[in-house]
PyMOL Python script that loads the backbone (N, CA, C, O; Angstrom):
from pymol import cmd

cmd.read_pdbstr("""\
ATOM      1  N   MET A   1      33.952 153.438  36.077  1.00  0.00           N
ATOM      2  CA  MET A   1      35.021 154.592  36.175  1.00  0.00           C
ATOM      3  C   MET A   1      36.445 153.641  36.470  1.00  0.00           C
ATOM      4  O   MET A   1      36.594 152.925  37.461  1.00  0.00           O
ATOM      5  N   SER A   2      37.406 153.815  35.401  1.00  0.00           N
ATOM      6  CA  SER A   2      38.845 152.808  35.466  1.00  0.00           C
ATOM      7  C   SER A   2      39.821 154.115  35.754  1.00  0.00           C
ATOM      8  O   SER A   2      39.782 155.283  35.366  1.00  0.00           O
ATOM      9  N   GLU A   3      40.610 153.459  36.517  1.00  0.00           N
ATOM     10  CA  GLU A   3      41.792 154.315  37.004  1.00  0.00           C
ATOM     11  C   GLU A   3      42.827 153.283  37.312  1.00  0.00           C
ATOM     12  O   GLU A   3      42.657 152.098  37.596  1.00  0.00           O
ATOM     13  N   LYS A   4      44.313 154.203  37.162  1.00  0.00           N
ATOM     14  CA  LYS A   4      45.170 153.420  37.107  1.00  0.00           C
ATOM     15  C   LYS A   4      46.070 153.874  38.424  1.00  0.00           C
ATOM     16  O   LYS A   4      46.021 155.057  38.761  1.00  0.00           O
ATOM     17  N   VAL A   5      46.767 153.081  39.060  1.00  0.00           N
ATOM     18  CA  VAL A   5      47.463 153.145  40.368  1.00  0.00           C
ATOM     19  C   VAL A   5      48.961 152.629  39.984  1.00  0.00           C
ATOM     20  O   VAL A   5      49.238 151.567  39.427  1.00  0.00           O
ATOM     21  N   ARG A   6      49.705 153.474  40.346  1.00  0.00           N
ATOM     22  CA  ARG A   6      51.256 152.742  40.260  1.00  0.00           C
ATOM     23  C   ARG A   6      51.944 153.292  41.531  1.00  0.00           C
ATOM     24  O   ARG A   6      51.841 154.428  41.994  1.00  0.00           O
ATOM     25  N   ASN A   7      52.596 152.355  41.952  1.00  0.00           N
ATOM     26  CA  ASN A   7      53.281 152.712  43.118  1.00  0.00           C
ATOM     27  C   ASN A   7      54.878 152.555  42.635  1.00  0.00           C
ATOM     28  O   ASN A   7      55.254 151.700  41.833  1.00  0.00           O
ATOM     29  N   TYR A   8      55.773 153.580  43.300  1.00  0.00           N
ATOM     30  CA  TYR A   8      57.142 153.766  43.303  1.00  0.00           C
ATOM     31  C   TYR A   8      57.826 153.723  44.759  1.00  0.00           C
ATOM     32  O   TYR A   8      57.211 154.173  45.725  1.00  0.00           O
ATOM     33  N   ASP A   9      58.924 153.254  44.873  1.00  0.00           N
ATOM     34  CA  ASP A   9      59.830 153.291  46.241  1.00  0.00           C
ATOM     35  C   ASP A   9      61.199 153.634  45.662  1.00  0.00           C
ATOM     36  O   ASP A   9      61.868 152.833  45.010  1.00  0.00           O
ATOM     37  N   LYS A  10      61.547 154.813  45.932  1.00  0.00           N
ATOM     38  CA  LYS A  10      62.795 155.442  45.734  1.00  0.00           C
ATOM     39  C   LYS A  10      63.630 155.446  47.087  1.00  0.00           C
ATOM     40  O   LYS A  10      63.194 156.094  48.038  1.00  0.00           O
ATOM     41  N   GLU A  11      64.647 154.840  47.179  1.00  0.00           N
ATOM     42  CA  GLU A  11      65.635 154.936  48.030  1.00  0.00           C
ATOM     43  C   GLU A  11      66.944 155.861  47.902  1.00  0.00           C
ATOM     44  O   GLU A  11      67.498 155.877  46.802  1.00  0.00           O
ATOM     45  N   SER A  12      67.465 156.614  48.922  1.00  0.00           N
ATOM     46  CA  SER A  12      68.531 157.379  48.666  1.00  0.00           C
ATOM     47  C   SER A  12      69.341 157.328  50.035  1.00  0.00           C
ATOM     48  O   SER A  12      68.843 157.045  51.124  1.00  0.00           O
ATOM     49  N   ILE A  13      70.689 157.653  49.796  1.00  0.00           N
ATOM     50  CA  ILE A  13      71.465 157.789  51.030  1.00  0.00           C
ATOM     51  C   ILE A  13      71.953 159.326  51.098  1.00  0.00           C
ATOM     52  O   ILE A  13      72.606 159.898  50.225  1.00  0.00           O
ATOM     53  N   GLU A  14      71.450 159.938  52.455  1.00  0.00           N
ATOM     54  CA  GLU A  14      71.699 161.521  52.435  1.00  0.00           C
ATOM     55  C   GLU A  14      72.680 161.703  53.723  1.00  0.00           C
ATOM     56  O   GLU A  14      72.947 160.808  54.525  1.00  0.00           O
ATOM     57  N   VAL A  15      73.270 163.345  53.766  1.00  0.00           N
ATOM     58  CA  VAL A  15      73.888 163.346  54.918  1.00  0.00           C
ATOM     59  C   VAL A  15      72.755 163.803  55.955  1.00  0.00           C
ATOM     60  O   VAL A  15      71.731 164.426  55.674  1.00  0.00           O
ATOM     61  N   CYS A  16      73.178 163.344  57.249  1.00  0.00           N
ATOM     62  CA  CYS A  16      72.274 163.663  58.197  1.00  0.00           C
ATOM     63  C   CYS A  16      72.305 165.058  58.548  1.00  0.00           C
ATOM     64  O   CYS A  16      73.335 165.717  58.690  1.00  0.00           O
ATOM     65  N   ARG A  17      70.774 165.599  58.720  1.00  0.00           N
ATOM     66  CA  ARG A  17      70.512 166.633  58.936  1.00  0.00           C
ATOM     67  C   ARG A  17      70.610 167.073  60.238  1.00  0.00           C
ATOM     68  O   ARG A  17      70.590 168.290  60.427  1.00  0.00           O
ATOM     69  N   ASN A  18      70.731 166.186  61.342  1.00  0.00           N
ATOM     70  CA  ASN A  18      70.909 166.773  62.592  1.00  0.00           C
ATOM     71  C   ASN A  18      72.037 166.890  63.056  1.00  0.00           C
ATOM     72  O   ASN A  18      72.164 167.605  64.050  1.00  0.00           O
ATOM     73  N   CYS A  19      73.353 166.143  62.414  1.00  0.00           N
ATOM     74  CA  CYS A  19      74.833 166.505  62.849  1.00  0.00           C
ATOM     75  C   CYS A  19      75.472 167.009  61.436  1.00  0.00           C
ATOM     76  O   CYS A  19      76.699 166.915  61.403  1.00  0.00           O
ATOM     77  N   LYS A  20      75.015 167.392  60.572  1.00  0.00           N
ATOM     78  CA  LYS A  20      75.497 167.670  59.314  1.00  0.00           C
ATOM     79  C   LYS A  20      76.657 166.885  58.908  1.00  0.00           C
ATOM     80  O   LYS A  20      77.669 167.307  58.350  1.00  0.00           O
ATOM     81  N   GLY A  21      76.418 165.837  59.215  1.00  0.00           N
ATOM     82  CA  GLY A  21      77.107 164.618  58.338  1.00  0.00           C
ATOM     83  C   GLY A  21      78.558 164.332  59.349  1.00  0.00           C
ATOM     84  O   GLY A  21      79.516 163.777  58.810  1.00  0.00           O
ATOM     85  N   THR A  22      78.631 164.667  60.552  1.00  0.00           N
ATOM     86  CA  THR A  22      79.736 164.638  61.216  1.00  0.00           C
ATOM     87  C   THR A  22      79.476 163.250  62.201  1.00  0.00           C
ATOM     88  O   THR A  22      80.414 162.763  62.831  1.00  0.00           O
ATOM     89  N   GLY A  23      78.477 162.835  62.240  1.00  0.00           N
ATOM     90  CA  GLY A  23      78.082 161.998  63.311  1.00  0.00           C
ATOM     91  C   GLY A  23      78.025 162.245  64.850  1.00  0.00           C
ATOM     92  O   GLY A  23      77.640 161.435  65.693  1.00  0.00           O
ATOM     93  N   VAL A  24      78.488 163.537  65.064  1.00  0.00           N
ATOM     94  CA  VAL A  24      78.235 163.936  66.490  1.00  0.00           C
ATOM     95  C   VAL A  24      77.515 164.789  66.715  1.00  0.00           C
ATOM     96  O   VAL A  24      77.484 165.654  65.839  1.00  0.00           O
ATOM     97  N   ALA A  25      76.747 164.968  67.736  1.00  0.00           N
ATOM     98  CA  ALA A  25      75.694 166.248  68.100  1.00  0.00           C
ATOM     99  C   ALA A  25      76.223 166.653  69.353  1.00  0.00           C
ATOM    100  O   ALA A  25      76.955 165.922  70.021  1.00  0.00           O
ATOM    101  N   TYR A  26      75.851 167.881  69.718  1.00  0.00           N
ATOM    102  CA  TYR A  26      76.251 168.400  70.852  1.00  0.00           C
ATOM    103  C   TYR A  26      74.976 168.805  71.797  1.00  0.00           C
ATOM    104  O   TYR A  26      73.872 169.059  71.317  1.00  0.00           O
ATOM    105  N   THR A  27      75.290 168.837  73.325  1.00  0.00           N
ATOM    106  CA  THR A  27      74.336 169.224  74.001  1.00  0.00           C
ATOM    107  C   THR A  27      73.881 170.766  74.032  1.00  0.00           C
ATOM    108  O   THR A  27      74.801 171.489  73.653  1.00  0.00           O
ATOM    109  N   VAL A  28      72.971 171.313  74.304  1.00  0.00           N
ATOM    110  CA  VAL A  28      72.646 172.537  74.510  1.00  0.00           C
ATOM    111  C   VAL A  28      72.814 173.182  75.757  1.00  0.00           C
ATOM    112  O   VAL A  28      72.123 172.825  76.711  1.00  0.00           O
ATOM    113  N   PRO A  29      73.710 174.156  75.877  1.00  0.00           N
ATOM    114  CA  PRO A  29      74.110 174.698  77.049  1.00  0.00           C
ATOM    115  C   PRO A  29      73.179 175.376  77.792  1.00  0.00           C
ATOM    116  O   PRO A  29      72.450 176.233  77.293  1.00  0.00           O
ATOM    117  N   GLU A  30      73.139 174.968  79.278  1.00  0.00           N
ATOM    118  CA  GLU A  30      72.021 175.707  80.037  1.00  0.00           C
ATOM    119  C   GLU A  30      72.426 177.365  80.277  1.00  0.00           C
ATOM    120  O   GLU A  30      73.585 177.751  80.432  1.00  0.00           O
ATOM    121  N   PHE A  31      71.344 178.164  80.274  1.00  0.00           N
ATOM    122  CA  PHE A  31      71.594 179.684  80.403  1.00  0.00           C
ATOM    123  C   PHE A  31      71.698 179.688  82.043  1.00  0.00           C
ATOM    124  O   PHE A  31      70.932 179.097  82.804  1.00  0.00           O
ATOM    125  N   HIS A  32      72.800 180.478  82.396  1.00  0.00           N
ATOM    126  CA  HIS A  32      72.903 180.787  83.836  1.00  0.00           C
ATOM    127  C   HIS A  32      72.796 182.353  84.019  1.00  0.00           C
ATOM    128  O   HIS A  32      73.732 182.984  83.527  1.00  0.00           O
ATOM    129  N   PRO A  33      71.920 182.994  84.575  1.00  0.00           N
ATOM    130  CA  PRO A  33      72.111 184.398  84.467  1.00  0.00           C
ATOM    131  C   PRO A  33      73.181 184.883  85.160  1.00  0.00           C
ATOM    132  O   PRO A  33      73.544 185.985  84.749  1.00  0.00           O
ATOM    133  N   TYR A  34      73.987 184.317  86.324  1.00  0.00           N
ATOM    134  CA  TYR A  34      74.785 184.969  87.088  1.00  0.00           C
ATOM    135  C   TYR A  34      76.113 184.128  86.852  1.00  0.00           C
ATOM    136  O   TYR A  34      77.070 184.526  87.516  1.00  0.00           O
ATOM    137  N   GLY A  35      76.314 183.167  86.122  1.00  0.00           N
ATOM    138  CA  GLY A  35      77.556 182.429  85.934  1.00  0.00           C
ATOM    139  C   GLY A  35      77.820 182.201  84.386  1.00  0.00           C
ATOM    140  O   GLY A  35      77.087 182.693  83.529  1.00  0.00           O
ATOM    141  N   LYS A  36      78.847 181.470  84.115  1.00  0.00           N
ATOM    142  CA  LYS A  36      79.296 180.796  83.029  1.00  0.00           C
ATOM    143  C   LYS A  36      78.583 179.608  82.518  1.00  0.00           C
ATOM    144  O   LYS A  36      78.331 178.618  83.204  1.00  0.00           O
ATOM    145  N   GLU A  37      78.302 179.747  81.396  1.00  0.00           N
ATOM    146  CA  GLU A  37      77.374 178.427  80.809  1.00  0.00           C
ATOM    147  C   GLU A  37      78.436 177.544  80.411  1.00  0.00           C
ATOM    148  O   GLU A  37      79.463 177.914  79.842  1.00  0.00           O
ATOM    149  N   ASN A  38      78.061 175.994  80.830  1.00  0.00           N
ATOM    150  CA  ASN A  38      78.877 175.081  80.322  1.00  0.00           C
ATOM    151  C   ASN A  38      78.958 174.746  79.225  1.00  0.00           C
ATOM    152  O   ASN A  38      77.931 174.538  78.580  1.00  0.00           O
ATOM    153  N   ASP A  39      80.336 174.574  78.615  1.00  0.00           N
ATOM    154  CA  ASP A  39      80.620 174.184  77.238  1.00  0.00           C
ATOM    155  C   ASP A  39      79.536 172.912  76.538  1.00  0.00           C
ATOM    156  O   ASP A  39      79.146 171.907  77.132  1.00  0.00           O
ATOM    157  N   PRO A  40      79.273 173.240  75.385  1.00  0.00           N
ATOM    158  CA  PRO A  40      78.301 171.950  74.868  1.00  0.00           C
ATOM    159  C   PRO A  40      79.111 170.776  74.834  1.00  0.00           C
ATOM    160  O   PRO A  40      80.274 170.896  74.450  1.00  0.00           O
ATOM    161  N   GLN A  41      78.694 169.712  75.161  1.00  0.00           N
ATOM    162  CA  GLN A  41      79.532 168.458  75.266  1.00  0.00           C
ATOM    163  C   GLN A  41      79.032 167.403  74.286  1.00  0.00           C
ATOM    164  O   GLN A  41      77.887 166.951  74.312  1.00  0.00           O
ATOM    165  N   PRO A  42      80.180 166.971  73.235  1.00  0.00           N
ATOM    166  CA  PRO A  42      79.782 166.072  72.225  1.00  0.00           C
ATOM    167  C   PRO A  42      79.183 164.744  72.656  1.00  0.00           C
ATOM    168  O   PRO A  42      79.532 164.160  73.682  1.00  0.00           O
ATOM    169  N   TYR A  43      78.179 164.266  71.738  1.00  0.00           N
ATOM    170  CA  TYR A  43      77.886 162.742  71.976  1.00  0.00           C
ATOM    171  C   TYR A  43      77.312 162.052  70.864  1.00  0.00           C
ATOM    172  O   TYR A  43      76.634 162.748  70.109  1.00  0.00           O
ATOM    173  N   GLU A  44      77.445 160.706  70.566  1.00  0.00           N
ATOM    174  CA  GLU A  44      77.016 160.275  69.169  1.00  0.00           C
ATOM    175  C   GLU A  44      75.425 160.586  68.704  1.00  0.00           C
ATOM    176  O   GLU A  44      74.423 160.478  69.411  1.00  0.00           O
ATOM    177  N   CYS A  45      75.495 160.945  67.496  1.00  0.00           N
ATOM    178  CA  CYS A  45      74.269 161.562  66.894  1.00  0.00           C
ATOM    179  C   CYS A  45      73.137 160.262  67.080  1.00  0.00           C
ATOM    180  O   CYS A  45      73.370 159.110  66.714  1.00  0.00           O
ATOM    181  N   PRO A  46      71.909 160.711  67.709  1.00  0.00           N
ATOM    182  CA  PRO A  46      70.922 159.526  67.741  1.00  0.00           C
ATOM    183  C   PRO A  46      70.049 159.381  66.358  1.00  0.00           C
ATOM    184  O   PRO A  46      69.172 158.537  66.174  1.00  0.00           O
ATOM    185  N   VAL A  47      70.435 160.284  65.519  1.00  0.00           N
ATOM    186  CA  VAL A  47      69.614 160.014  64.199  1.00  0.00           C
ATOM    187  C   VAL A  47      70.064 159.041  63.393  1.00  0.00           C
ATOM    188  O   VAL A  47      69.354 158.152  62.924  1.00  0.00           O
ATOM    189  N   CYS A  48      71.567 159.213  63.158  1.00  0.00           N
ATOM    190  CA  CYS A  48      72.264 158.437  61.985  1.00  0.00           C
ATOM    191  C   CYS A  48      73.258 157.313  62.727  1.00  0.00           C
ATOM    192  O   CYS A  48      73.982 156.535  62.105  1.00  0.00           O
ATOM    193  N   GLN A  49      73.136 157.390  64.301  1.00  0.00           N
ATOM    194  CA  GLN A  49      73.953 156.279  65.053  1.00  0.00           C
ATOM    195  C   GLN A  49      75.395 156.647  64.835  1.00  0.00           C
ATOM    196  O   GLN A  49      76.255 155.813  65.119  1.00  0.00           O
ATOM    197  N   GLY A  50      75.727 157.792  64.367  1.00  0.00           N
ATOM    198  CA  GLY A  50      77.424 158.208  64.384  1.00  0.00           C
ATOM    199  C   GLY A  50      77.808 157.939  63.175  1.00  0.00           C
ATOM    200  O   GLY A  50      79.036 157.976  63.091  1.00  0.00           O
ATOM    201  N   SER A  51      77.258 157.670  62.155  1.00  0.00           N
ATOM    202  CA  SER A  51      77.718 157.475  60.741  1.00  0.00           C
ATOM    203  C   SER A  51      77.452 158.651  59.744  1.00  0.00           C
ATOM    204  O   SER A  51      77.801 158.558  58.567  1.00  0.00           O
ATOM    205  N   GLY A  52      76.841 159.736  60.230  1.00  0.00           N
ATOM    206  CA  GLY A  52      76.806 160.874  59.352  1.00  0.00           C
ATOM    207  C   GLY A  52      75.894 160.878  58.319  1.00  0.00           C
ATOM    208  O   GLY A  52      75.682 161.942  57.738  1.00  0.00           O
ATOM    209  N   ARG A  53      75.211 159.686  57.928  1.00  0.00           N
ATOM    210  CA  ARG A  53      74.627 159.397  56.824  1.00  0.00           C
ATOM    211  C   ARG A  53      73.302 158.701  57.512  1.00  0.00           C
ATOM    212  O   ARG A  53      73.177 158.202  58.631  1.00  0.00           O
ATOM    213  N   VAL A  54      72.241 158.868  56.300  1.00  0.00           N
ATOM    214  CA  VAL A  54      70.961 158.176  56.871  1.00  0.00           C
ATOM    215  C   VAL A  54      70.330 157.740  55.725  1.00  0.00           C
ATOM    216  O   VAL A  54      70.455 158.560  54.815  1.00  0.00           O
ATOM    217  N   LYS A  55      69.682 156.731  55.417  1.00  0.00           N
ATOM    218  CA  LYS A  55      68.710 156.100  54.184  1.00  0.00           C
ATOM    219  C   LYS A  55      67.415 156.850  54.368  1.00  0.00           C
ATOM    220  O   LYS A  55      66.798 156.960  55.428  1.00  0.00           O
ATOM    221  N   LYS A  56      67.065 157.382  53.120  1.00  0.00           N
ATOM    222  CA  LYS A  56      65.718 157.929  53.204  1.00  0.00           C
ATOM    223  C   LYS A  56      64.951 157.183  52.048  1.00  0.00           C
ATOM    224  O   LYS A  56      65.421 157.059  50.918  1.00  0.00           O
ATOM    225  N   THR A  57      63.902 156.769  52.385  1.00  0.00           N
ATOM    226  CA  THR A  57      62.827 156.046  51.530  1.00  0.00           C
ATOM    227  C   THR A  57      61.846 156.940  51.254  1.00  0.00           C
ATOM    228  O   THR A  57      61.403 157.649  52.158  1.00  0.00           O
ATOM    229  N   LEU A  58      61.426 157.016  50.107  1.00  0.00           N
ATOM    230  CA  LEU A  58      60.147 157.978  49.617  1.00  0.00           C
ATOM    231  C   LEU A  58      59.359 156.977  48.974  1.00  0.00           C
ATOM    232  O   LEU A  58      59.927 156.259  48.151  1.00  0.00           O
ATOM    233  N   ASN A  59      58.162 156.812  49.206  1.00  0.00           N
ATOM    234  CA  ASN A  59      56.887 155.818  48.789  1.00  0.00           C
ATOM    235  C   ASN A  59      56.091 156.505  48.216  1.00  0.00           C
ATOM    236  O   ASN A  59      55.391 157.232  48.921  1.00  0.00           O
ATOM    237  N   ILE A  60      55.902 156.530  46.740  1.00  0.00           N
ATOM    238  CA  ILE A  60      55.185 157.278  45.777  1.00  0.00           C
ATOM    239  C   ILE A  60      54.179 156.578  45.398  1.00  0.00           C
ATOM    240  O   ILE A  60      54.385 155.415  45.050  1.00  0.00           O
ATOM    241  N   GLU A  61      52.597 157.223  45.371  1.00  0.00           N
ATOM    242  CA  GLU A  61      51.502 156.378  44.642  1.00  0.00           C
ATOM    243  C   GLU A  61      50.988 157.412  43.606  1.00  0.00           C
ATOM    244  O   GLU A  61      50.528 158.493  43.973  1.00  0.00           O
ATOM    245  N   ILE A  62      51.059 157.124  42.562  1.00  0.00           N
ATOM    246  CA  ILE A  62      50.295 157.870  41.495  1.00  0.00           C
ATOM    247  C   ILE A  62      49.160 157.339  41.070  1.00  0.00           C
ATOM    248  O   ILE A  62      49.137 156.206  40.590  1.00  0.00           O
ATOM    249  N   THR A  63      48.098 158.080  41.191  1.00  0.00           N
ATOM    250  CA  THR A  63      46.560 157.648  40.688  1.00  0.00           C
ATOM    251  C   THR A  63      46.440 158.503  39.344  1.00  0.00           C
ATOM    252  O   THR A  63      46.769 159.685  39.247  1.00  0.00           O
ATOM    253  N   ILE A  64      45.864 157.629  38.224  1.00  0.00           N
ATOM    254  CA  ILE A  64      45.504 158.395  36.996  1.00  0.00           C
ATOM    255  C   ILE A  64      43.715 158.119  37.104  1.00  0.00           C
ATOM    256  O   ILE A  64      43.175 157.047  37.377  1.00  0.00           O
ATOM    257  N   GLU A  65      43.172 159.173  36.862  1.00  0.00           N
ATOM    258  CA  GLU A  65      41.778 158.808  36.634  1.00  0.00           C
ATOM    259  C   GLU A  65      41.020 159.807  35.624  1.00  0.00           C
ATOM    260  O   GLU A  65      41.559 160.881  35.356  1.00  0.00           O
ATOM    261  N   PRO A  66      39.706 159.448  35.029  1.00  0.00           N
ATOM    262  CA  PRO A  66      39.268 160.123  34.229  1.00  0.00           C
ATOM    263  C   PRO A  66      38.853 161.701  34.794  1.00  0.00           C
ATOM    264  O   PRO A  66      38.599 161.984  35.965  1.00  0.00           O
ATOM    265  N   TYR A  67      38.859 162.561  33.720  1.00  0.00           N
ATOM    266  CA  TYR A  67      38.109 163.722  34.476  1.00  0.00           C
ATOM    267  C   TYR A  67      36.781 163.676  34.135  1.00  0.00           C
ATOM    268  O   TYR A  67      36.389 163.033  33.161  1.00  0.00           O
ATOM    269  N   PRO A  68      36.049 164.309  34.859  1.00  0.00           N
ATOM    270  CA  PRO A  68      34.589 164.152  34.619  1.00  0.00           C
ATOM    271  C   PRO A  68      34.068 165.419  33.589  1.00  0.00           C
ATOM    272  O   PRO A  68      32.916 165.404  33.157  1.00  0.00           O
ATOM    273  N   GLY A  69      34.810 166.271  33.316  1.00  0.00           N
ATOM    274  CA  GLY A  69      34.309 167.419  32.456  1.00  0.00           C
ATOM    275  C   GLY A  69      34.078 166.965  30.991  1.00  0.00           C
ATOM    276  O   GLY A  69      34.293 165.792  30.685  1.00  0.00           O
ATOM    277  N   LYS A  70      33.688 167.780  30.167  1.00  0.00           N
ATOM    278  CA  LYS A  70      33.124 167.668  28.913  1.00  0.00           C
ATOM    279  C   LYS A  70      34.396 167.665  27.981  1.00  0.00           C
ATOM    280  O   LYS A  70      35.303 168.463  28.217  1.00  0.00           O
ATOM    281  N   SER A  71      34.478 166.811  26.961  1.00  0.00           N
ATOM    282  CA  SER A  71      35.808 166.385  26.248  1.00  0.00           C
ATOM    283  C   SER A  71      35.368 167.237  24.955  1.00  0.00           C
ATOM    284  O   SER A  71      34.208 167.260  24.544  1.00  0.00           O
ATOM    285  N   GLY A  72      36.546 168.004  24.306  1.00  0.00           N
ATOM    286  CA  GLY A  72      36.156 168.867  23.219  1.00  0.00           C
ATOM    287  C   GLY A  72      36.058 167.903  21.903  1.00  0.00           C
ATOM    288  O   GLY A  72      36.051 168.505  20.829  1.00  0.00           O
ATOM    289  N   VAL A  73      35.995 166.741  21.867  1.00  0.00           N
ATOM    290  CA  VAL A  73      35.934 165.999  20.708  1.00  0.00           C
ATOM    291  C   VAL A  73      34.313 165.441  20.571  1.00  0.00           C
ATOM    292  O   VAL A  73      33.978 164.745  19.613  1.00  0.00           O
TER     293      VAL A  73
END
""", "prot")
cmd.dss("prot")
cmd.show_as("cartoon", "prot")
cmd.util.cbc("prot")
cmd.orient("prot")
């Protein structure tokens, strides 16, 4: 049985989904049942390290092999 295997790498630059491209993320305010919640505090996005962009790499492997069924020929 012979098969063909092809590998492809595709790189792209995309907007960071964590900070929506701003480079800034915010803390989640804690819930206080009897008081005012603290305002969210900004900090550098840990995913994109403040750039607002990320590099995404797709590693694709395609395998082509014979189908074991009967042929119409």
